[in-house]
N, C-alpha and C positions, 0 to 999 in steps of 0.2 A: 504494500500500500504506500502510495506517495502522500506524504504529509502536505496538507494545504491549509490556508488561512481559516476556513470554516471549521476544520477539525480542531485546530488550536482554539478558536473562539468558543467552541462547545465546552472547553475546560477552563475558561476564564470566568471570573465572577460576573461579567456582563452588567456591571453597574454604571459604566461610563463615568466614573468618578473623577477622571483626569489626574489622579494622583501620580500616574506614571509619566505625565507630561504630554500625553497624546489626547486628542479630543474624544476618542471612542475606544472601546475594547477591540473593535475590528481593526483600527489603525495600529493599536499595540500588537495585536496578533500578527499583522502583516510585517511589522518591524522585527518581531520575535522570529518569524519564519526566515527572514533575510539575515538574521543574526546581527541586527543593528541595535538591539537592546537585549536585556536579560530578564529573567523572571523576577530578580530582586527589585526591578523598577516598579513592580506591581505590589504595593504594600498589602492590599486586601488578601492576596494569595498566602500571606504569611500570618494570617489570623487563624484561630482554631476552626472557624466556620468554613473556611475554604481549604483546609489541610488536604483533604482527599483529592480535590481538584488540582492542587499543586503537585501532589505525587503523580497523578495521571499525566499531567503535562510534562513533568520531568522525564517520565518514561518515553513519551512521544518524542521529546526533543533529543533524548539520548540516541534514538534511532537515526537521527540526521546529523549527529555530531561528527561522524566519521567523514 
């Protein structure tokens, strides 16, 4: 499976909070896919509420790290 923006977006909080510096979670997902940002730029992913989503996206991103 080829990872795409929508697959990443499914695992983000989708709050469009702008804490990452991007206007939407979709924009953040796009930059994440292109490796122009990191998961650490999304503070909500590092809260207990989104812990499982963070783990899921880390697994997805590990597949494209090589």
